C-alpha positions in Angstrom: -199.7 -51.0 -117.9 -200.8 -50.7 -114.2 -201.4 -47.5 -113.0 -199.5 -45.9 -109.9 -201.2 -45.1 -107.0 -199.8 -41.9 -105.8 -200.5 -40.6 -102.3 -201.2 -36.8 -101.8 -198.1 -34.7 -100.6 -198.2 -33.7 -97.1 -197.7 -30.1 -98.2 -201.1 -30.7 -100.1 -202.6 -32.1 -97.1 -201.7 -29.3 -94.9 -202.9 -26.9 -97.5 -206.2 -28.5 -97.8 -206.8 -28.2 -93.9 -205.5 -24.4 -94.2 -208.1 -23.8 -96.9 -210.8 -25.5 -94.6 -209.9 -22.9 -91.9 -207.9 -25.4 -89.7 -204.2 -26.9 -89.1 -202.8 -30.0 -88.3 -202.2 -28.7 -84.6 -205.7 -27.6 -84.5 -207.2 -31.1 -85.4 -204.8 -33.1 -83.2 -206.1 -30.9 -80.1 -209.6 -31.1 -81.0 -209.2 -34.9 -81.0 -207.6 -34.9 -77.7 -204.1 -35.5 -79.0 -200.9 -33.6 -78.5 -200.8 -30.8 -80.9 -197.8 -32.6 -82.8 -199.0 -36.0 -82.7 -201.5 -35.9 -85.7 -198.4 -35.2 -87.9 -197.2 -38.8 -87.7 -200.0 -39.7 -90.0 -198.1 -37.8 -92.8 -195.2 -40.1 -92.8 -196.4 -43.5 -91.5 -199.6 -45.5 -91.7 -201.8 -44.8 -88.9 -205.6 -45.4 -89.6 -207.0 -43.4 -86.5 -204.9 -40.5 -87.7 -205.6 -40.6 -91.1 -209.3 -41.0 -90.2 -209.1 -37.6 -88.6 -207.4 -35.7 -91.5 -209.5 -37.3 -94.1 -212.6 -36.0 -92.1 -211.3 -32.7 -91.6 -210.8 -32.2 -95.4 -214.2 -34.0 -96.1 -213.1 -37.0 -98.0 -211.9 -40.6 -97.1 -208.4 -41.9 -95.9 -208.2 -44.0 -99.1 -208.4 -40.9 -101.3 -205.8 -39.3 -99.5 -203.1 -42.4 -99.1 -204.3 -45.0 -101.8 -201.0 -46.8 -101.2 -202.2 -47.5 -97.7 -205.4 -48.8 -98.5 -204.7 -50.9 -101.7 -203.9 -54.8 -101.9 -201.4 -55.0 -104.7 -202.2 -58.9 -105.3 -206.0 -58.1 -106.1 -205.9 -54.5 -106.9 -208.8 -53.8 -104.7 -208.9 -51.0 -102.2 -209.9 -52.3 -98.3 -210.7 -50.3 -95.5 -208.3 -50.5 -92.4 -210.0 -48.2 -90.2 -213.2 -49.5 -89.9 -213.0 -49.9 -86.2 -212.5 -46.0 -85.7 -215.4 -44.8 -88.1 -217.9 -45.6 -85.3 -215.9 -43.5 -82.9 
């Protein structure tokens, strides 16, 4: 039986940021974005935003959103955001 890939709940992401002493709005501004822009990554794929959030949480984007980085045919993970890692 195939295990399900479950993304973190948006409330868990927000709570994780709060535990780190920051917020979605603060991370947005820190990265030169409008205060509400980063919230887009919670509801739709956006590699740049996912990377910003993951770095703030001290993890990787594919840990937070495994469904966005998983190939259902090969059951392997891939990295959509390699271009943003050097930024």
